[in-house]
C-alpha positions in Angstrom: -33.1 23.3 36.8 -29.9 22.8 37.9 -29.8 19.2 37.3 -32.0 19.4 34.2 -29.3 21.9 33.0 -26.3 19.0 33.7 -28.1 16.4 32.0 -28.7 18.4 28.7 -25.1 18.9 29.1 -24.2 15.2 29.7 -26.8 14.7 26.9 -24.7 16.8 24.4 -21.0 16.1 25.3 -21.1 12.4 25.9 -21.7 11.5 21.7 -19.2 14.2 20.3 -16.7 13.0 22.9 -17.0 9.4 22.3 -16.7 10.9 18.0 -13.7 12.3 18.5 -11.6 8.8 20.5 -13.4 7.0 17.6 -11.1 9.2 15.2 -8.8 7.3 12.7 -5.7 9.5 12.1 -4.7 9.9 8.6 -1.7 7.6 7.2 1.0 10.0 6.0 2.3 10.2 2.6 4.8 8.0 1.8 7.9 9.3 1.6 9.8 10.1 -2.3 12.3 7.4 -1.6 9.3 5.2 -0.3 7.2 6.3 -4.0 10.9 5.2 -6.1 11.0 1.8 -4.5 7.0 1.5 -4.9 7.5 2.4 -8.7 10.7 0.5 -9.2 8.9 -2.8 -7.6 5.7 -2.4 -10.5 8.4 -2.3 -13.3 10.0 -5.4 -11.8 6.6 -7.0 -11.4 5.6 -6.0 -14.5 8.9 -7.0 -16.8 8.9 -10.4 -15.4 5.2 -10.8 -15.9 6.1 -9.3 -19.5 9.0 -12.3 -19.5 6.2 -15.1 -19.1 4.7 -13.8 -22.1 7.6 -13.8 -24.5 8.8 -17.5 -24.2 10.2 -17.0 -27.7 13.3 -15.0 -27.1 14.5 -17.6 -25.1 17.2 -20.4 -25.6 16.7 -24.4 -25.2 17.9 -23.9 -22.0 14.9 -21.0 -21.0 17.5 -18.7 -20.6 17.8 -15.3 -22.8 21.0 -14.4 -24.7 22.1 -12.2 -22.0 21.6 -14.1 -19.1 24.3 -16.8 -20.2 26.0 -16.4 -16.8 22.2 -17.0 -14.6 21.1 -20.6 -13.5 17.5 -21.3 -15.5 14.5 -21.0 -13.1 
């Protein structure tokens, strides 16, 4: 009887122990600073994509009027 009781306890305990060991920890929410950096990076990417879509605002060298000190890419 004791052996049967021990077998039942082990049968119910092992699946629960394996699930607890494989639990994936939750990813912490990014800090406010990281959120701001991500938002700025998205804006930079959007500006670069919009820039490529507007070729008419460039001069013959491929520069914009306000980018006179920079070299064309």
